[in-house]
C-alpha positions as CSV (number, residue, x, y, z in Angstrom):
1,M,131.7,174.6,88.7
2,A,130.1,176.0,91.6
3,N,130.1,179.8,93.0
4,I,128.0,179.8,94.9
5,K,128.5,178.1,98.3
6,S,125.1,177.1,99.2
7,A,125.9,175.7,95.4
8,M,129.1,173.7,96.5
9,K,127.7,172.6,99.3
10,R,124.6,170.3,97.0
11,I,127.4,169.4,95.2
12,R,128.6,167.4,98.1
13,V,126.2,166.4,99.4
14,I,124.7,164.7,96.7
15,R,128.4,163.0,95.6
16,K,128.6,161.1,99.3
17,K,124.6,160.0,98.7
18,S,125.2,158.2,95.3
19,A,128.1,157.1,96.7
20,R,126.4,155.4,99.6
21,N,123.0,154.2,96.8
22,K,125.9,152.7,94.6
23,M,127.4,151.1,97.4
24,I,123.6,149.6,98.6
25,K,122.7,148.4,95.1
26,S,126.0,147.0,94.6
27,Q,125.3,144.6,97.9
28,L,122.0,144.3,96.8
29,K,123.7,142.9,93.6
30,T,125.9,140.4,95.1
31,A,123.6,139.3,97.3
32,V,120.3,138.3,95.3
33,K,124.2,136.9,92.6
34,R,125.2,134.5,96.1
35,F,121.3,133.5,95.8
36,E,121.4,132.6,92.5
37,E,124.3,131.0,92.2
38,A,122.7,128.4,95.7
39,L,119.3,127.8,93.2
40,D,122.0,126.6,90.5
41,Q,124.1,124.3,92.1
42,N,120.9,122.4,93.7
43,Q,121.6,123.7,97.3
44,F,118.3,124.7,98.7
45,D,119.1,125.1,102.2
46,V,122.0,127.9,101.2
47,A,119.4,129.5,98.8
48,R,116.5,129.7,101.4
49,E,119.5,131.4,104.1
50,K,120.4,133.5,101.0
51,L,116.9,134.2,100.6
52,Q,116.7,136.2,103.6
53,F,119.6,137.6,103.7
54,V,118.6,139.2,100.6
55,D,115.2,140.6,101.9
56,K,116.8,141.8,104.8
57,K,119.4,143.6,102.1
58,L,116.4,145.5,100.0
59,R,114.2,146.5,103.1
60,Q,117.6,148.5,103.9
61,A,117.2,149.6,100.6
62,A,113.4,150.5,100.4
63,A,113.6,152.3,103.9
64,K,116.8,154.3,102.4
65,N,115.1,155.3,100.0
66,V,117.5,153.3,97.8
67,I,114.9,151.3,96.1
68,H,111.3,151.9,96.3
69,K,109.5,149.8,98.7
70,N,106.8,147.8,95.6
71,N,110.3,147.1,93.5
72,A,112.1,145.6,96.3
73,S,108.5,144.1,97.5
74,R,108.2,142.5,93.2
75,K,111.9,141.3,93.6
76,L,111.5,139.3,96.3
77,S,108.0,138.0,95.1
78,R,109.9,137.0,92.0
79,L,113.6,135.2,93.8
80,T,110.7,133.7,96.0
81,K,108.9,132.1,93.8
82,R,112.1,130.4,91.8
83,L,112.9,129.0,95.0
84,N,109.3,127.3,95.4
85,K,108.6,126.5,91.4
86,I,112.2,124.5,92.2
87,V,111.8,123.1,95.3
C-alpha cells in the first residue's frame, strides 16, 4: 500500500476508472450478444434495431476512451457485414 498522499489518490482514481470501464465493456458485450441472438433466430428487423444500439454503445465507449475508435469501427463493420450477408 502506498504511503504518499498523491499515490493513494491515484489508487482511488484508478479503481473508479477501472470500475467504469468494466461496466461499459460489459454493456458492450451484452449488446453484441443480444444482436447475435436475434441473428441466430432469424429476426432480422430486431437484429437491425439491436445493431443500431450496438453502434451507439460502441461510439460511446470510443468517445470515453474505453476502447480505441478503430476497434469500435472494426467491430461495427464486422457485425454489419454479418447482418448483410444473412439478409
